[in-house]
C-alpha positions in Angstrom: 83.6 30.4 81.0 87.3 30.8 81.7 87.1 34.6 81.3 84.2 34.8 83.9 86.1 32.6 86.4 89.3 34.7 86.0 87.3 37.9 86.5 85.7 36.6 89.6 89.1 35.5 91.0 90.7 38.9 90.3 87.8 40.8 91.9 87.6 38.5 94.9 91.3 38.9 95.5 91.0 42.6 95.6 89.5 45.0 98.1 86.6 46.0 95.8 83.7 44.1 97.4 81.2 46.4 95.8 82.6 45.5 92.4 82.5 41.8 93.2 78.8 42.1 94.2 78.0 44.0 91.0 79.7 41.3 88.9 78.0 38.5 90.8 74.6 40.1 90.3 75.3 40.6 86.6 76.1 36.9 86.3 73.5 35.5 88.7 71.7 33.6 85.9 74.8 32.5 83.9 73.9 29.5 81.7 77.0 27.6 82.9 76.1 25.7 86.0 79.6 25.8 87.5 79.6 29.6 87.3 76.0 30.1 88.4 75.7 27.6 91.2 79.2 26.7 92.4 80.7 30.2 92.1 78.0 32.8 92.1 75.4 31.3 94.4 78.0 29.8 96.8 79.6 33.2 96.8 76.4 34.8 97.9 76.1 32.1 100.7 79.6 32.8 101.9 79.2 36.6 101.9 75.7 36.8 103.4 75.6 33.9 105.9 79.1 34.6 107.3 78.4 38.3 107.8 80.8 39.8 105.3 78.4 42.4 104.0 77.1 45.6 105.4 73.4 46.3 105.7 73.6 48.6 102.7 75.2 45.8 100.6 72.5 43.3 101.7 69.8 45.9 100.8 71.4 46.3 97.4 71.1 42.6 96.7 67.5 42.5 97.8 66.3 45.5 95.8 68.2 44.5 92.7 67.1 40.8 92.7 63.4 41.9 93.2 63.2 43.9 90.1 61.9 43.0 86.6 65.4 42.2 85.3 65.9 39.5 87.9 63.1 37.8 89.8 60.6 38.6 87.1 63.0 38.6 84.1 61.2 37.5 80.8 58.4 35.7 82.6 56.7 34.9 79.2 59.8 32.8 78.2 59.2 29.1 79.1 62.0 27.2 77.3 65.0 29.5 77.3 67.6 30.6 80.0 65.6 33.4 81.6 64.3 31.0 84.3 67.9 30.7 85.6 68.0 34.4 86.4 64.6 34.3 88.1 65.3 31.1 90.1 68.7 32.1 91.4 67.5 35.6 92.2 64.9 33.9 94.4 67.7 32.1 96.2 69.7 35.3 96.8 66.6 37.1 98.1 65.8 34.3 100.6 69.4 34.6 101.9 68.8 38.3 102.6 65.4 37.7 104.1 66.9 35.1 106.4 69.3 37.7 107.8 66.5 40.3 108.1 64.3 37.8 110.1 67.1 37.5 112.7 68.3 41.1 112.7 66.0 43.6 111.1 67.9 46.0 108.9 65.5 46.5 105.9 63.2 49.4 106.4 59.6 48.6 107.1 58.5 49.7 103.6 61.4 47.9 101.8 60.8 44.7 103.8 57.1 44.8 102.8 58.1 45.4 99.2 60.6 42.5 99.1 58.1 40.2 100.8 55.4 41.1 98.3 57.7 40.3 95.4 58.9 37.1 97.1 55.3 35.9 97.5 54.3 36.9 94.0 57.2 35.1 92.3 55.6 31.6 92.2 52.3 33.1 91.4 53.6 34.2 88.0 56.3 31.6 87.3 55.4 29.1 84.5 58.7 27.5 83.7 58.7 24.5 86.0 61.7 22.7 84.7 63.9 21.2 87.4 67.1 20.1 85.7 68.0 21.4 82.2 70.5 19.4 80.1 73.8 21.2 79.8 72.5 24.1 81.9 72.1 22.4 85.3 69.5 23.1 87.9 66.8 25.7 87.2 64.5 24.4 89.9 62.2 27.4 89.9 59.6 25.7 92.0 62.1 24.4 94.5 63.9 27.7 94.8 60.6 29.6 94.7 59.4 27.5 97.6 62.6 28.2 99.6 61.9 31.9 99.1 58.2 31.6 99.8 58.8 29.7 103.1 61.3 32.4 104.2 58.7 35.1 103.3 56.0 33.4 105.4 58.5 33.2 108.3 59.2 36.9 108.2 57.8 39.0 111.1 55.9 41.3 108.6 54.2 38.4 106.7 50.8 39.0 108.1 50.9 42.7 107.0 51.6 41.7 103.4 49.3 38.8 102.6 47.3 35.9 104.1 47.8 32.2 104.7 45.1 31.4 102.1 46.9 33.4 99.5 50.0 31.3 100.0 48.0 28.0 99.9 46.5 29.2 96.6 50.0 29.7 95.2 51.0 26.2 96.2 47.9 24.8 94.6 48.7 26.6 91.4 52.2 25.1 91.3 50.8 21.6 91.9 48.0 21.8 89.4 50.2 22.0 86.4 50.7 19.5 83.6 54.5 19.6 84.1 55.3 16.4 86.1 57.7 17.1 88.9 60.5 14.6 89.2 63.2 16.5 91.0 61.9 16.6 94.6 59.9 19.8 94.1 57.2 18.4 96.4 59.7 18.0 99.2 60.8 21.6 98.9 57.2 22.8 99.3 57.0 21.2 102.7 58.9 24.1 104.3 56.1 26.4 103.2 53.6 24.3 105.0 55.7 24.3 108.1 56.0 28.0 108.0 52.2 28.5 107.5 51.6 26.2 110.5 53.9 28.3 112.6 52.0 31.4 111.5 48.7 30.0 112.7 47.4 27.7 110.0 45.3 25.1 111.9 45.3 21.4 111.3 41.6 21.5 110.4 42.2 24.3 107.8 45.1 22.4 106.3 43.1 19.2 106.1 40.3 21.1 104.4 42.8 22.5 101.8 44.3 19.1 101.2 40.8 17.6 100.7 40.0 20.3 98.2 43.4 19.8 96.5 42.8 16.1 96.1 39.7 16.8 94.0 41.6 18.8 91.4 40.6 17.7 87.9 41.4 18.6 84.2 39.3 17.6 81.2 42.3 16.6 79.2 43.4 13.1 80.3 47.2 13.7 80.1 47.0 17.0 82.0 44.7 15.4 84.6 47.2 12.5 85.0 50.2 14.8 85.6 48.3 17.0 88.0 47.2 13.9 89.9 50.9 12.7 89.9 52.1 16.0 91.4 49.4 16.1 94.0 50.0 12.5 95.0 53.8 13.0 95.4 53.1 16.1 97.5 50.7 14.3 99.7 53.0 11.3 100.2 55.9 13.7 101.0 53.7 15.5 103.5 52.7 12.2 105.1 56.3 11.1 105.6 57.2 14.5 106.9 54.5 14.5 109.6 55.0 10.9 110.5 58.7 11.5 111.2 57.7 14.5 113.4 54.9 12.5 115.0 52.5 15.4 114.4 49.1 16.0 112.8 47.6 12.5 113.2 44.3 13.5 111.7 46.1 14.5 108.4 48.4 11.5 108.3 45.4 9.2 108.8 43.5 10.9 106.0 46.5 10.8 103.6 47.0 7.1 104.4 43.4 6.3 103.6 43.2 8.5 100.5 46.6 7.9 98.9 48.2 4.8 100.3 45.5 2.3 101.3 43.2 2.4 98.3 43.0 2.4 94.6 42.8 6.1 94.0 46.6 6.0 93.6 46.2 5.1 89.9 44.2 7.2 87.5 
């Protein structure tokens, strides 16, 4: 760890920003949480959000993080460290997409490519761990939701996919036997907000929620955990809409379905 920190300090104190970016990308999924989160990801936030990078350097981050060695690195591995690379690549991409939403610099073709990869990520992710002992936050679903929400908000979203495709991805993430305990449900709300901004109607959202509430699994434990995930998501959505004083039809339905009657327990 000390050697990595020292290398970052030396590069950041020099004039070689390109070398710094290369090093940060190489270390994006470092298993030490201080290096990965506090140094590397915070470094990307500082460089990208505070306009320290050129369009070419931002493009480099987006194209690199979208490839199979980053966002889709070792997708079949479900208990190792590969998820750290995937999850933190997702965060880096969403930072770049945030800039591109405000000031388009990615070419049309490249933006469409990055959006497609960003939307596909949670479609294929199967390591749903939030916090990993001694490794810190993996948070693939939370970070993937951040990226998905940003992709939906992008001006080219409708050219790449549909609202229903994104809803199906959320359903896939909720209907898993991994029980979410690290506020993943709350991070998914930004995706719903983005879809509503893109034209998802209250009626269509309610129809999706009603269908989601009927999800079942033949194996009792898997069914119980799927129900747990869906219930937590519904209650988070309820609180979200109540605070905003919006979508009364949906909040009334959630109250009747998940708060005011016995379906809360399986």
